[in-house]
N, C-alpha and C positions, 0 to 999 in steps of 0.2 A: 501260324504266327499270332502272338498276342499283340494286337495293334495299339492297345490303349496307352502303353508306355511311350509310344512314339508321338502322341498327339498333344498339341497345344489347342485346347478347346476354345474356340474363338468367337467373340462378338465385338466387332469394332464399328458397328453402325452408329451413325451420328444421332439417331433417334432412339437408341437403346435406353431403356428406363431402369430404375432400381429393381423392379420386379424381373426384368429380363436378365439383369446381372446376377440376381439371386438364383434364378433358375440355372444359369450357366454354371455358377459355382457348385450348386447342388448336384447337377449332372456330372460335373468333373469329379466330385467326391464319390458319387455312386459308381462311376465307371473307372475310377483310378487313372484318370488322364495325367499326363506329365505336369501340365500347367493350364491355367486359363490365360488367354491372350486378350488384353483389354486396353482401352484408352486410359491415359494417365489419371484422369479425374476419378477413376474407380479403384485405384490401387489400394488405398486404405480399406475401403469397403470389402474388396475381395480378400485381402490378406486376413482381415478379421474373420470373415465368414469361413475361410478355408483353414483357419488355425487348427492344428492337430490332425488334419486329414491326410497329410503327406502329399497333397497337391500344391504345386507352386503357383506363383503369379508371374506372368510375363507382361511387363508394361511396354507399350509402344510409344516411341519417342519421335517427334518430328513427323508424325503420321498424318495423312498418307503421302504427302508430297516430298518430304525431305528438304524443303526449300526454306525452312526457318534458319535463322542465324545460328552459327556454332555456339554462341553464348546462350541462346535460348534452348538449344538441345541439351547442352551441358547442365543448365539449371533444371530442366525438366527431368533429366536422369537423376540428378542429385535429390530432387524432391521425391521421385519414385523410390529410391533407396530408403529415404527417411520414412516413407509411407509403408514400407514393408515388402517391396517387390523381391522376387527371387532371381529374375532374369530380365534383360532389356532387349527389345527389338528396335533398332533405329533405322530410319530410312536414309540412305546415302544422298548426298547432293547430286542428283542425276545430271543436271546441267553441267556441273563442274567436271564430272566424270566424262561426259561426252566431249567437253572442251579439251580434255587431256590434262586438266589441272590436278595432277595426282597429289601434289603437295597439299593443296586445299582439302582434297578428299581424305587424305590420311590424317591431317590435323583435325578435321571435323570428327572423324571416327575416334581418334585418340582422346579427344576431349571428353567424349561420352564414356569411353573405356575408363578413364581416370575417375570420372564422376560416379561410375558404377561400383567403385570400391571393391573390386574382386568378383562381383556378380557377372555371370556370363553375358556378353553382348553379342547379339546376332545382327548382322548388317544386311539390310534389305537392298538389293541392287535394282529391282524393277526391270527384270530381264527383257520383258516385252518391248521396252523402249531402247534396248541396247543391241549392238552387234556382238558377235562372238568375241571379237578382239576387246571390246569394251567390258564385256563380262569377265574375261580373263584379267584385265587390268584392275577391275573392281575387286575381284577376289584377292589379287596380290596386295592391293592397297589395304584391304580389310585385315589380312594376315599381318602385314607390316605394322599396322596400328594397334595390334593386340586383340582383335576380335576373336571370339570363341567359335562363331558360326558365320557362314555366309548363307543368305536366304534369297529365294528366287523373286518374290513378289509381295506386294501389299494385298492383292486381290481387288484393288480399287482402280486399276488402270485398264489398259486395253487388252490384257491377257494375264493368265495365271501361270502356274508351274507347267513345264513341259519336261518330258523324259530327256530330251536333248540338252536342255539347260542344266538339269541336275547332273547328267553325266559329265558335261563340260566343267561344271564347278567342282565336282568330285575329283576329276582328273587334275584340275589346277591346284587345288589346296592339298590333295593327298591326305596325309595324316596330320597336317599342321592346323587344321580346323575342321569343324563339322559342317554339315550341309542341312539346311531346312528348306523343304518344299512347301509352298503355300499358294492358295488361289486356284479355285476350280477343281479341287479334289472332293468328289461327291460320293464315290463308291469304294467298296473294299478293293475292287480290282484296280482302280486308279491309285489308291493308297499303296498297294503292293508294288505296282509298277514304279512308283517313285522310290520306294525303299530298295527295290532291285537295281535301280539306276544309281543308287548311292546316297539316298537321303537318310539322315540320322534322326530327323524330327519332321513332323508334318503339322502344318497349320490348317485347321479344318473347322468350319462351322457346322458341317453335317456329321460331326463326330459320332453321335449316338447311332445314326443310321449305318455308318461305316462299321462300327464294332459289332453291331447286331447282325451284320451280314446282308 
């Protein structure tokens, strides 16, 4: 299996420098990854550096906590589109989801979907903080709000993607949305396990190591 097309090559570190982002983009172009996944301040830089390579840009919104206001998330998403993003990964308001405030969760997501102007939005649930019931509700809220993907994790909380979570999300969304697994995927074997569980996309910082076997 060619794994490169599944991978969003990721650097979301707060201390990432321009040189780090240049290297990320150049590796993504060399290995033909799907996108680079980056913080929003780097969107314009990455879009310009990757122009003509066929590699997209995934901008992360409300990252990593998801606790920004809906207005702030919407504005960040609109700016990312203006700066040349291809896709958007947004973090759900985890507290609202745990509280059972599904109307807030759906409205929060829908605002970003509207601001994305047709670009695919992936909704990060942060599964390590949720029960199975909350994961299912989060998936349903994301689909109802028009998201293209549901995603397991930021990679910045207490745990990353698990096969169980990916299987649960795949079962919940069916063909209505795609599934992205991210966080803690370091080897080819781990990547394949996530794909076999139902993941359509992988978020990885160890992407080069994974594709080189």
